[in-house]
N, C-alpha and C positions, 0 to 999 in steps of 0.2 A: 309100796305097790308095785310089782312085780308086770314090765309092760308085754301086753301079748305079741303076738307075733306077726300079727297084721297090722298092728300099729309102728311096730319097727320096718317091714316092708314101704307103708305110708311116708314112715321120715325117709328114707332111702332115697323114694320116689321125689319127694320132693328136694332133696337135696340134687339129685340129680338135672332135677327141671331149672332148678335154680343156675346151677355151674351153666348150661347151657345155653342161660337167658346170657348169662355175665359172658360167656364168649362167643357171642352171636352180636354183643352192646359193643365190646373193644374190638371185635372186626370190624365191625359201623365208622367206631371211631379212628381206626387206622387207617381205610380208606379215606375218610374226608379229611384224615392230615394229609395221606399221600396227593389226595387232587390237589389241595388247595398249595402244595407243596412245587404241584409243576405247575400250577397257574404263576406262582411268583417268578421261575424260571423262565417259562412263555414270553410274561410281561418283557424281563432285564433282557430276553433276546430279541424279540421287537424294538427295546429304546435304543439295545446296543448297533439293531440295523440302518434303525433310520436316522440316526448321529451320522452313522459310517458312509449310509448314501448322501449325507448334506455337505459332509467334507468334500465326497468324492466329486458333487457337481459344484462345489465350488475351484477346487482348484484343477479340475480339468475342466470343467467346462463353462467355468465363470459363474456370475451371477443373473437375472435377470436384466430387462430394461426396469423393473419398478425402484430397482437399487437408486437408478439416478448415476451411478458412475461408471466414468469414460473406461478407465486402467485402472487396475488391479494389479498389488503387488506380487500374487500369488501364479500369474500366467507368466508366461516366458517373454522373451524381447522381442521375436517373431510374430508372437500371438498377438500381441496388442497391436502390429503395426497393421497384420492384417485383418484382427476386426474394425479397426477406422479404417480401413481402405474399402473395407465390404459396406461403410456406410456410406460412402461417400457417391454422389453423380456419376455417373459415365463418362462426361465431360470433364472432369474432375478426378479420376478413379488413378490415371497413367501419373501419376509425381512420385519423383524420387524417397526412399526410405528415408534419407536424411532430412528431408523436410518432415515427415509425418513425426521420426524421431526428435526432432527440436520442439515441434509441436505439444508433442506426448508429455518431454521433461517439463515444458514448461507451466503447462498443467498441474503436473504432480507439485513440483515444486511449491507455487502458488497455492495449493492443496484446493483446487478449484472445481465444481463439479456442477451439471448442467441437467436443466429441468426436461430433457428429452434428445431424442436424435438428433432433429431438425435444428436444436440450439449448438448441436455439437459440429455436425456441417458448417452452419451460417458459420461459427465464428471460425473453424479450419480455413471458411474464404476468406474469412477479412484476415484473418494472422497472413495465408501465401500471398494475397495483395499483398498487406506492407512489407512483407517482408523481399518482396521486385522492389519495392521502394529503396529499400533499407543496403539491398545489395546494389542498385543507381545511385545511391548518395555514397556508396564506399567510394563506388569508380571514380568517383570524380574526388575524392578527396585525398592529399598529399598528408594531411599530419592528426587524420583522426580517425579512431575505430569507432563504427555504429552495431552495435547488435539487437539481437530480439528481445525484449521486456515485455514485462504488462501491459506495458501501451501496443506492444506488437498484438495485439488481441482484439483491440478496442478500435472500433472503427471514425472517424473522424469527430462524427457528431457526438460521440464519448467524450472525446480528448476535449474538446470545448470546454466541457465542465469543469476541467483542469486550468481554463487561464480566463481570460476578462473577457467580454463581447468587445466587438468595436463600438457599439454605442455607449460604453461608458469609457473609451478612451478614443474619444470623435473631436472632443474640443483641444485646443491647440493651447503651448505651453503658457502663450501668452496670459489667454483669458483664464487660465488657472492663476499663473501670476498675480493677477487682478485681484483675483476672490481669495487670497491667501497672503498670510502675513509670512513672511520674507527677512532675513536678517542678512545684511550683508557684511558678512566677516571674509575677509579674506586667508588663504592657507597660510600661514605658519613660514615664512620664507626658511628654505633648505640650500645649505650650502653645495651639497650636490645630494639628487634626490636617488635615493637607493635603486639599486635593478631590480632585487626583488624586493617584496613585501607582502609577507602573510600572518595579519593578528591570530590565526589559529596558535600559531607555535609560540607566543603569548600567553596564551591561558586565560584568551579574554572575548572568546567565540565557543555559546552554547552551541548542544548539538543539531545535529539538520532533524527538524523537526517535519511533518507530513500534515499535509494540508486536507487531503483527501480529495473526493471531488464534489469540491466547494470552493468558486471562485474568490479564495480570502486571500491571494498573495500578496496584496498590497498590506495586510494585517502582518503578514511573518515578514518582509521585509523591515519593513517601520519598527515593529519589534524586535529583529535580529537589530537594528543597531542601538537601538535601545539601553539592546542589554549591553552589548561591547560599550556605550559610551561610558556607564555607569562601571565597567570593571576597571576602565583604560584609568579613569578617573579614581580609580584605589579602592572600589567599593566591592562587595566579594560577586565573583557571576553567577548571577539569577535569571532565572527562565521566566520571562515577562510574559502574561496571560494576552495572547490572539485574540480568542472569544469574545473579552469583555472589548475590546473594539466591535467586533463584528456585531457586538448584541446593542450598544448603549453609543458607538458614536450614531447618529441620525444623518450626519452628512452621506453617510457613504450608502452602500449597499450590499452589503454584506456578503453575503457566497453569491453575488453576483456583479462584484466590482465593485473597486473604491478608488479615490485620489489620496494618495499619500500625503502630498500638503493636510488635507483635510484633517487625517488618523493625528500627525504631529499635530494641528489646532488642537484634538481632542486632549492629546499628553498634557500639551502647557494648559488647559485650564482644569484639566477634570484629575490630571496622573490617570499611572496604568499599574496594576496592581498585578500579585505574581501568579506563575500557572499556576502552581498547589491551592493557588484558592477560587481559583477560578479559572478550571481546565476546561480543555480542546474541546466540541461535539460536533463540528466538522457542518452546523447547520446554525440559521439565525434562530436567538430565542428572546424572552424578554430578559432586556436590564436587568441584574442583579446588580442593586445599591451597594456593592463592598465600597466600604471605605479605608481598610488597613491597608498596613504595606504598600502604599502610592508612593510611586515617583513622578518628578515633572522635567520639562525643560524649559529654557529659556525662551526657546524658538527651535527655528530651522532654515536651513540655507538651500537654497535655489542655484544649482549651476547653470554655465553658458554650455554655450556650447563647442567644449573645448578637452578633449582627453587629458591630455597633457596636465592642464592645470587642475582637473579631478585627480589627477595620479598624485599632486603635489599634496593636496589635500589628505587625500588615505594615506600618503605617508608620514605625515605630519600628523594626522587628527583621529584616525581610523574609519571605520568602512561608512556608505552609505549606501543610498537607494538609488538603480536605476529600473529602468523599463523598455523592454525591448519586444515587438514581434515576433511571434514564437510557431517557426515551423516543424515539418514531423521531423528533423533533422535533430533540433533539441530533445523531444520525446525518445529518440534509438541512443543518443548520445552513451559513448561508455568512458572513451578517455582522448587525450589529446587537445590540439586547439580547435574548436568549431569554430567556421569559418563557411556561414551561408552565404550565396551570394547574396546578390543585389535584387536581382528577380524575385529569387525566392521570399524575401524577406517582404515583399511589396506585393506580391501578384499568390502567394501559395502559405499565406500567413493564416493559422487558425483562432487568433488572436491576441492579445497583448499578457503580457506576466512583468510580475515586478519580483526583483531580486534583491540579495544584500552583495555589495561588492565588498570584499575583505582579504582582496590585496591584488599584487596583476606580477605580471612575470615574463619569462620568456623562454618559448622550448622550442628546440629544433627552428632555432630562425625566426619562429611566428611570434610577436609578443602577444599579450594576451590579459585578459582580467581573473580574475578568481572572483568565481561566484556562487555563494552560498544560497542552495534551492529551498522547497518547502516539497518535494514531492518525495520525500521521505531517503533510504540510503541506499537502495536498492536500484536508484536511478543517476543516471549521469555516476559519476567518478565517486562514490561512498557521497552521493546526495550534493557532491560541487560540480559546477562546470567549468570550465577554461574557453572564456571568448574572445574571438579577435579582437585585440585592442589599435588604435588607431586608425579605422577606416568608421566609426560610425558602426559597428556593424547591427543593424538588424533597428536604427535606431535609437543606439542605446548611449548616446550621449546627448539625445534631446530633453531626456527627462529626468534630471541626477537628483537627487534632494538629501541631505544628511540632517541629522538633531544636531542642536546648540544645545550643551549642556546650561 
């Protein structure tokens, strides 16, 4: 059958209409695609702008106070000093850049952050007060070096957490001896006492430890002598547990001070385990009944007020413990021979402190005791202190005790 002319025209019209519809649909799809692409480009540009603005703010203007950061590595040096200076009250704003820089460096080195600008200002004022005391102390010293460390940021009340309160040190030595057992053993006679003794050089002294803000120096001093005594007697050098003494020695007061003879008595009766089995927590906890790897002693010796006799014992037998009154100079000590005045020891002490004597010697004409401290390696001379010998410095000869194997 041959299609009519009208039918052919109808088919042509339908084809044209369908073509127009397809073209319109394709145009609409193309427009939608371009709009979507435009939106993506706009979003990326906004994101880049936001990131760039944040970086610009951080590097040029610094963060806001909510970051609780005083100093920022991105800021130029002078900017840091000016930032701190603007925070200070008018009455203390006129301070040398060197003081501001020293404070800034100390805060950075210790990785300290403060909660508010008020805290920063208060800490800076404490620092400047302590710096004046350190400078005065240095001006009176001929054979010791003092300087700012983490203790320079602390008030006297905060420093008292590192020593024993006077209430725990008020009993006389005679009272202590009447309540404690002693071993009346004389120092082995020495043909000639060495001029210098340093038990560290013989590999029988453990690392310097850090008691933290816990008044447990008594435990650290006693433990240090037990560790060395064992090594001197031919056993491996092992770290023993101060925390066991803090938790389990009920005759002592944990982080609030203790009597070294009581600690020696505990070790004689109950033994002392390893540090790795009973590690340090810087606070008193419930006693853990650990029975493994214990060592005991047969007793301990109390020494008369005779530093020459004490030196004989240290040279012949090994480290002993001593107790001293603590002045601010001990916290600021860096090196040399520390020789506090009798007045400072008697009237400006913050409390009492126990240390281990690991040797003695002489430096620039001053004889000294070599003392192992428990304030970490950043304090003193890598954690050690040389204190004037032969003058009962801050009561160093009044209460000396040592373990006996």
